[in-house]
C-alpha angles and dihedrals in degrees: 000000000000136000091275090066093069136084120211126210112237130199115280094031097290126137131224114208103211090208086076086073095060107137092025130103112235131208108192118190135180106223144187133191099218102045132112087242094052092104086070086083085079092056092045090053090049090054089047092052094045099045109022092095089052093053109276120137117191114196127183124209110197112217132183098194098102115069091327087277096151103053097146129103124243095275094047092050093048092048093047093051094045098043099038103036105013089238113186100168120097122281115205124212114283109276145176114249096188136039135029093319096048114142110260093235090054091048087055093047091052092047091052098046121028120205131229113335091002095298114158097193122094106244101198148342120302098036105156132209123196117208126192127228091270094056096257117141105235104167144026122194128188125235093262091062108098115227092237091061089065093065096100092050091047093048091052090055093046094049 
């Protein structure tokens, strides 16, 4: 199994077959609109703008599991991201990343790349996973890691 074997629910009832991203580098991030890390949307959009033409796909997965910091519905989340941070990368449907109802893709991401001290659970909003062109999870970065600091890792995968 790799990331390309999954399908993601999108706002409005649509589906995103992750196999459509074969040959692309993915940066998958669980996000929230009312979090201290929310300004990272700006850095994520900067990465998207800089590297999309070279094969990077940034995708956000809104999640309300940490401090109820993503209370909005699909339309509110989309409007917030667009109006506040000019986000143009895809936003998936709001999901759980931990627990019994965790999204299958996020279960896979956590199984492939453990966090600090081997922890599998997502600890907070804006945990980031980097996926290579073949769908293999190659990096996990905590919320405190600014998107811009991932450029070297992204560039290696895009080379």
